[in-house]
C-alpha positions in Angstrom: 21.9 9.3 -13.7 23.0 8.2 -10.9 21.6 8.8 -7.5 22.4 11.5 -5.6 23.7 11.8 -2.1 20.3 13.6 0.2 19.0 14.2 3.6 17.5 11.2 4.9 13.8 11.6 6.3 13.7 11.9 10.3 13.3 8.4 11.7 10.4 7.9 13.9 10.3 6.6 17.1 12.5 3.6 17.7 9.2 1.9 18.7 7.7 2.6 15.7 10.2 0.2 13.6 10.9 -2.3 16.3 11.1 -5.7 15.0 8.9 -6.9 18.5 6.6 -3.9 18.6 3.1 -4.1 16.7 1.1 -1.2 18.0 -2.3 -2.7 16.1 -5.2 0.6 16.1 -8.6 1.1 17.0 -11.0 0.0 14.1 -12.6 2.0 11.4 -15.6 4.3 11.0 -15.4 6.8 8.2 -18.1 9.3 9.7 -18.3 10.1 5.7 -21.8 11.2 4.4 -21.9 8.3 2.1 -21.7 4.4 3.7 -19.8 1.7 0.9 -22.1 -0.7 0.5 -20.0 -4.1 -0.7 -21.8 -6.2 -3.1 -23.8 -9.0 -2.2 -21.3 -11.8 -2.5 -17.4 -11.1 -1.6 -16.6 -11.9 -5.1 -15.7 -8.5 -7.3 -17.0 -7.9 -10.7 -14.6 -7.9 -13.0 -14.6 -5.1 -15.7 -13.4 -5.9 -19.4 -10.2 -3.4 -17.8 -9.6 -6.5 -15.1 -10.6 -4.1 -12.0 -14.0 -4.0 -10.2 -16.7 -2.5 -12.1 -17.4 0.8 -9.9 -21.1 0.2 -10.8 -21.8 -2.8 -8.9 -20.6 -1.1 -5.6 -23.7 0.7 -4.2 -23.3 4.1 -2.0 -26.8 4.8 -0.4 -26.9 8.7 0.6 -27.6 10.1 4.0 -26.8 13.7 3.6 -26.9 16.3 1.6 -25.7 16.2 -2.2 -22.1 17.3 -2.1 -20.0 20.4 -3.3 -17.6 17.4 -5.2 -19.6 16.4 -8.4 -21.3 13.0 -9.0 -19.3 11.2 -11.3 -20.1 12.1 -15.1 -21.1 8.5 -16.1 -20.7 9.3 -19.8 -17.2 10.6 -19.0 -16.2 8.6 -16.1 -14.8 11.6 -14.6 -15.4 13.6 -11.1 -14.8 16.8 -10.5 -12.9 18.4 -7.6 -14.3 21.9 -6.9 -11.9 24.5 -5.9 -11.3 23.7 -2.1 -11.1 26.5 0.5 -9.7 24.5 3.6 -9.4 21.4 5.5 -10.3 20.9 8.6 -11.8 17.7 11.1 -11.0 14.5 12.1 -10.9 11.4 9.7 -10.1 7.9 11.1 -8.8 5.8 8.5 -9.4 2.8 6.9 -7.2 -0.5 7.7 -3.7 -0.5 6.2 -3.3 -2.6 2.8 -0.2 -3.8 3.4 -1.1 -5.0 7.1 -4.4 -6.4 5.9 -3.0 -8.7 3.4 -0.3 -9.6 5.8 -2.9 -10.5 8.6 -4.7 -12.6 6.3 -2.2 -14.7 4.8 -0.3 -15.3 8.2 -3.8 -16.3 10.0 -3.7 -18.7 7.1 -0.6 -20.6 7.9 -0.8 -20.7 11.4 -2.4 -23.2 13.6 -5.6 -22.1 15.3 -8.6 -19.2 14.2 -7.3 -15.5 14.0 -10.3 -12.9 14.0 -9.2 -9.9 12.0 -10.5 -7.0 12.9 -10.5 -3.2 10.7 -9.7 -5.1 7.5 -9.4 -2.9 4.9 -12.6 -3.3 2.0 -10.6 -2.6 -1.1 -9.9 -4.4 -4.3 -6.7 -5.8 -3.2 -8.4 -7.4 -0.2 -10.9 -8.8 -2.1 -8.1 -11.1 -4.3 -6.8 -12.3 -1.1 -9.9 -13.4 0.3 -11.0 -14.9 -2.7 -7.9 -16.6 -3.3 -8.5 -18.2 0.6 -11.1 -19.2 -0.5 -10.6 -20.8 -4.1 -7.8 -22.6 -2.1 -10.3 -23.8 0.5 -9.1 -22.0 3.5 -11.6 -21.8 5.8 -12.6 -18.0 6.1 -15.9 -17.0 8.3 -17.6 -13.4 7.1 -19.1 -11.1 9.9 -22.5 -10.7 8.2 -22.6 -7.8 10.6 -19.1 -5.9 9.8 -17.3 -6.4 6.3 -14.2 -5.5 8.0 -14.2 -8.6 9.9 -13.5 -12.0 9.3 -12.0 -15.0 10.9 -9.5 -17.9 9.3 -9.0 -20.9 10.6 -5.5 -20.9 9.6 -4.1 -24.7 8.0 -1.4 -25.2 11.3 1.1 -25.1 7.9 1.2 -24.7 4.4 -1.2 -24.2 1.9 -1.7 -27.3 -0.4 -3.9 -27.0 -4.0 -7.7 -28.5 -3.0 -7.0 -30.1 -6.6 -6.0 -33.6 -7.9 -2.4 -33.7 -8.4 -2.9 -33.5 -12.7 -5.1 -30.7 -12.0 -4.0 -26.8 -11.5 -5.1 -24.0 -9.4 -5.7 -21.0 -11.1 -5.9 -18.1 -9.1 -6.8 -14.4 -10.6 -4.8 -11.7 -8.2 -6.0 -8.4 -10.4 -3.4 -5.9 -9.8 -3.0 -7.0 -6.0 1.4 -6.9 -5.4 0.6 -8.0 -1.5 -1.5 -10.8 -2.6 0.6 -11.9 -6.1 4.1 -11.4 -4.4 2.9 -13.2 -1.0 1.1 -15.9 -2.3 3.8 -16.9 -4.8 6.4 -17.7 -2.3 4.1 -19.3 0.1 2.4 -21.3 -2.3 5.6 -23.1 -3.0 6.2 -24.0 0.6 2.6 -26.9 0.1 2.2 -29.0 -2.4 0.1 -28.6 -6.2 0.1 -27.2 -9.2 -0.5 -23.1 -9.4 -0.6 -20.3 -11.9 -1.1 -16.7 -10.5 -2.0 -14.3 -12.8 -3.8 -10.7 -13.1 -4.7 -8.0 -15.0 -1.9 -6.8 -17.7 -0.5 -4.2 -15.6 0.5 -7.1 -13.3 2.1 -8.9 -16.2 4.6 -5.9 -16.4 5.3 -5.7 -12.7 8.8 -7.4 -12.0 8.7 -11.0 -10.1 12.0 -12.6 -11.2 14.0 -11.5 -7.9 11.7 -13.3 -6.0 11.4 -16.1 -8.3 15.0 -16.4 -8.2 15.1 -16.7 -4.3 12.6 -19.2 -4.2 14.5 -21.3 -6.9 17.9 -20.7 -4.9 15.5 -22.7 -2.2 14.6 -25.4 -4.1 11.3 -24.5 -5.4 9.7 -25.6 -8.8 8.3 -22.1 -10.0 8.8 -19.9 -12.7 7.6 -16.7 -14.2 7.7 -15.2 -17.8 11.6 -15.6 -18.6 11.6 -12.6 -21.5 10.0 -9.9 -18.8 10.5 -11.4 -15.6 7.0 -10.7 -14.5 4.1 -12.7 -13.4 2.2 -15.4 -14.9 3.8 -17.4 -12.0 3.7 -21.1 -12.5 4.2 -23.2 -9.3 4.6 -27.3 -9.2 5.3 -27.6 -5.4 6.3 -30.2 -3.4 7.0 -28.6 -0.3 10.2 -27.0 0.6 13.6 -28.6 2.9 14.8 -25.3 3.9 18.4 -23.9 2.5 19.2 -20.2 2.1 18.6 -17.6 -0.7 20.8 -14.2 -1.7 18.6 -11.9 -3.2 18.4 -8.2 -4.6 16.8 -5.7 -2.5 16.7 -2.5 -4.7 13.6 -3.5 -6.6 10.9 -4.2 -4.0 11.2 -5.1 -0.3 7.8 -7.0 -1.2 10.1 -10.0 -2.5 12.3 -10.5 1.1 8.7 -10.3 2.8 7.0 -12.5 0.8 10.3 -14.9 1.5 10.2 -14.4 5.3 6.4 -14.6 5.4 6.6 -18.0 3.8 9.8 -19.5 5.6 8.0 -20.8 9.2 5.9 -23.5 6.9 9.1 -24.8 5.2 10.5 -27.8 6.7 14.0 -26.9 7.5 15.7 -23.7 8.4 16.0 -21.0 6.2 18.6 -17.8 5.5 17.9 -14.9 3.1 20.5 -12.6 2.8 20.3 -9.3 0.6 23.3 -8.9 -2.0 23.0 -5.3 -2.5 21.0 -2.7 -0.9 17.8 -2.8 0.6 14.8 -0.3 -0.2 11.7 0.4 2.2 13.3 -1.5 5.3 10.1 -0.2 7.2 8.1 -2.6 4.8 10.4 -4.9 6.3 10.1 -4.1 9.9 6.6 -4.1 9.4 6.4 -7.8 8.3 9.2 -9.1 11.0 6.9 -7.3 14.2 3.7 -8.7 12.4 5.4 -12.5 12.2 6.5 -11.4 15.8 2.6 -11.4 16.9 1.8 -14.4 15.3 4.4 -16.0 17.2 7.5 -16.4 15.0 11.0 -15.1 15.7 13.3 -14.0 12.9 17.0 -13.9 13.5 18.7 -10.8 12.0 22.2 -10.1 11.5 23.6 -6.9 10.0 22.3 -3.2 9.6 18.6 -2.6 7.9 20.2 -0.1 5.7 23.5 -2.0 4.7 23.2 -5.5 3.3 21.3 -8.1 6.2 20.2 -11.5 6.6 17.7 -13.3 8.6 17.6 -16.8 9.4 14.0 -18.5 10.3 14.6 -21.7 12.5 12.6 -24.7 11.8 11.8 -24.6 15.3 9.7 -21.2 14.1 6.0 -21.6 13.8 3.5 -20.0 13.3 0.3 -19.7 16.3 -3.3 -17.8 16.1 -2.8 -14.9 18.5 -6.4 -15.4 18.8 -7.5 -11.8 17.3 -5.6 -9.0 15.7 -6.8 -5.4 15.0 -5.5 -3.8 11.7 -3.5 -0.3 12.1 -5.3 2.7 9.9 -3.6 3.3 6.5 -0.5 5.3 6.7 0.2 5.8 3.1 -3.9 6.8 3.3 -3.2 9.6 5.6 -0.8 11.7 4.1 -3.5 13.1 1.4 -5.1 14.3 4.7 -1.8 15.4 6.2 -0.9 17.3 3.3 -4.1 19.0 2.5 -4.2 20.6 6.1 -0.7 21.7 5.5 -1.5 23.0 2.1 -4.5 25.3 3.0 -3.7 25.8 6.7 -6.7 24.0 7.9 -6.6 22.3 11.2 -7.0 17.9 10.5 -6.3 15.0 13.0 -5.9 11.5 11.3 -7.0 8.7 13.8 -5.7 5.3 13.4 -1.6 5.8 13.2 0.6 7.9 15.4 3.6 8.0 17.1 3.3 4.1 17.9 2.6 3.1 14.0 4.3 0.6 12.9 4.1 1.8 9.5 7.1 4.0 7.8 4.1 6.5 6.3 4.1 8.2 9.2 7.1 9.4 8.7 5.2 11.9 5.4 4.4 14.2 8.8 7.9 14.4 8.9 8.7 15.9 5.9 5.6 18.1 6.0 6.5 20.1 9.1 9.8 20.1 7.3 8.0 22.5 4.7 6.6 24.7 7.0 3.7 22.5 8.6 2.8 22.2 12.8 2.6 18.1 13.5 1.5 17.3 16.8 1.8 13.4 17.4 -0.5 11.2 19.4 0.5 7.2 19.7 -2.7 6.8 17.4 -3.2 10.0 15.9 -1.3 13.3 13.9 -2.6 16.4 13.9 -1.5 19.0 11.4 -1.8 22.3 10.7 0.0 25.7 9.5 0.4 28.9 10.2 -0.9 31.8 7.7 2.5 33.5 8.3 3.9 30.6 7.3 4.7 29.6 3.4 5.1 26.1 2.9 9.2 25.7 1.2 10.7 23.5 -1.3 12.4 20.5 0.5 15.2 17.8 -0.7 14.3 14.4 1.0 15.4 10.8 -0.1 12.0 9.5 -0.1 13.5 5.7 -0.5 11.6 4.5 2.2 8.2 6.3 1.5 7.4 5.7 -2.0 3.6 5.6 -2.0 3.9 8.8 0.6 5.9 10.5 -1.9 3.6 10.8 -4.6 1.6 13.1 -2.0 4.5 15.2 -1.7 5.0 15.7 -5.9 1.7 17.6 -5.3 2.1 19.2 -2.1 5.5 20.5 -3.9 3.1 22.9 -6.3 2.5 25.3 -3.5 5.8 25.5 -1.9 8.3 28.5 -2.5 11.0 27.0 -4.7 11.6 23.5 -5.8 11.2 20.3 -4.2 13.7 17.4 -4.8 12.0 13.8 -4.2 15.3 11.5 -4.6 15.0 7.5 -4.4 12.1 6.8 -5.8 13.1 4.1 -8.7 10.6 2.0 -7.4 7.9 3.9 -8.9 7.8 3.1 -11.7 7.3 -0.6 -10.9 3.9 -0.2 -9.2 0.7 0.2 -10.5 1.4 2.1 -13.1 4.9 3.2 -14.4 4.3 6.8 -11.8 7.6 8.7 -12.3 6.2 9.3 -16.0 3.0 9.9 -14.5 3.4 12.2 -11.9 5.5 14.3 -14.5 2.9 14.2 -17.0 0.4 15.5 -14.7 2.4 18.3 -12.4 3.2 19.5 -15.9 -0.6 19.7 -17.1 -1.0 22.1 -13.7 1.9 24.0 -14.2 4.8 22.6 -12.5 8.1 22.2 -14.6 9.8 18.8 -13.8 12.9 17.6 -13.9 12.8 13.6 -14.4 15.8 11.4 -13.7 16.2 7.6 -13.2 15.3 7.2 -9.4 14.2 11.1 -8.7 12.6 14.5 -9.9 13.0 17.5 -9.3 9.6 19.6 -9.1 9.4 23.7 -9.8 6.1 25.1 -8.6 3.6 27.4 -10.9 4.8 31.0 -11.3 3.0 32.5 -8.4 2.1 28.9 -7.3 -0.8 29.4 -9.6 -2.4 26.1 -10.5 -3.7 25.2 -14.2 -7.7 25.4 -13.9 -10.0 22.6 -15.0 -7.5 20.3 -16.2 -8.3 16.3 -16.8 -5.9 14.3 -14.7 -5.1 11.0 -16.3 -4.7 8.6 -12.9 -3.6 5.2 -15.0 -5.8 2.7 -13.1 -4.1 3.8 -10.1 -5.3 4.3 -6.8 -2.9 6.8 -5.9 -2.8 9.0 -8.7 -6.7 9.9 -8.3 -6.0 10.5 -4.9 -2.8 12.5 -4.6 -3.7 14.8 -8.0 -7.1 15.7 -5.9 -5.2 17.4 -3.6 -4.2 20.2 -6.8 -8.2 21.5 -6.4 -6.5 23.4 -2.8 -5.4 26.3 -5.3 -8.7 27.3 -5.7 -9.3 25.6 -8.9 -11.4 22.6 -10.2 -9.6 19.4 -11.2 -11.1 16.8 -12.9 -9.9 13.0 -11.9 -10.9 10.6 -15.1 -11.5 7.1 -13.6 -12.4 8.2 -9.9 -13.4 4.5 -9.3 -9.6 3.2 -9.1 -9.5 4.0 -6.0 -11.3 1.1 -5.1 -8.1 -0.6 -4.8 -7.5 0.6 -1.7 -9.7 3.2 -0.2 -13.3 3.5 -2.4 -14.7 5.9 0.1 -11.6 8.6 -0.4 -13.6 11.1 -2.3 -16.4 11.0 0.4 -14.1 11.1 3.4 -12.1 14.1 1.6 -15.5 15.9 1.1 -16.9 15.5 5.2 -13.8 17.7 6.3 -13.9 20.1 2.9 -14.5 24.0 3.4 -15.4 24.9 -0.5 
């Protein structure tokens, strides 16, 4: 099926995507009844399935037992009890996208950078472990696991091993570590192999490898699949020009941009077709500016732009940087308030956010919610006399938050069409198939197309009770479908520990503002 034209999401304030703007918000304080305590060592214990075993993370109970059932160890499920309303204020954990970008740019910079409100999650641990392995100095704050100080290399990262030895990095299912490191390590010297869990070996990276080869890098992925492992024989890059596709993932462009200032010469990168998820590229360019690098842009970001990084541009540490709250994670609480008619304020991102996913609040407003913006917070509610209405939205710029829209659609009058989300098929799981399957279990009728779907809510919005939600080892599937409990039904989440990828305390935070 060809992509159809559809209304685009209302654009956020100009400052939100301005290339020079990087407004980083207040530090994380979950205020939840459980405190997540990381293992004594920062190193994750990897289970047979290739992600940290949830049994190694400890939760210290400091409040009465929750309405939400504890994890059933025999079945590895968690039952989310029927939710009447969500009301309260939540402070978001740090943004995954910003956390790993900050760590990498700090490692490439001249000087030491204190990174605060760093997200505590699997993806960030994989990046930290990779920096440790490559002997980039990273000092942990013993009193605050969300704060680290990185001493930069003032240039590319070289292998700490001998010329004939290979530095092997295991990056789990962390795309925000795999793609940027694959580009950055080509700029230094040494032999590397970057690998991950089985799903990572199914996630395309060939467009990035193609761009690096055009710049002269000796780098390859698995030819038959176009996926990791990635093999690098690095000897520095002189600079040059590359033309890549932007249709599959904006991370490929972001990775090339972040690596370019540590090449020896000028680099120009052009998009040869179209650029999806452009707000993430703007986020990358804004963060590079925070570290002293200015990217020259020619053309329209919504078209086929090109980007030039002169050899004179070099990273300089800003001294310290505070990571903004995760806007993708905000979507669950924003949608929960819209669905139940409660009032929820999310702190950590707002009208001055650099993250495109804050535009999800505009979608909820279009459905019937009332949204109030502040520079660093968003408050959402819904008049009880106003029913949610189905919408037709181009979600190409908010693919992660668009998953939350799929569950909100179960509560709407009329169908909801979610367009321009082919990238769902390339994420932690094949999200299009996963969303169609789980929405269908809950009673919806879903039409699936190549890059969009149409969700018809259950009759009278009556959601099926006691449905077992398969999460496919995908953190966002677990968090998104927990909101089905807002229909007044029990929802059973399989493998709830998969939220450790980006939001280990999600279910506790959800419970902290829930009325049953």
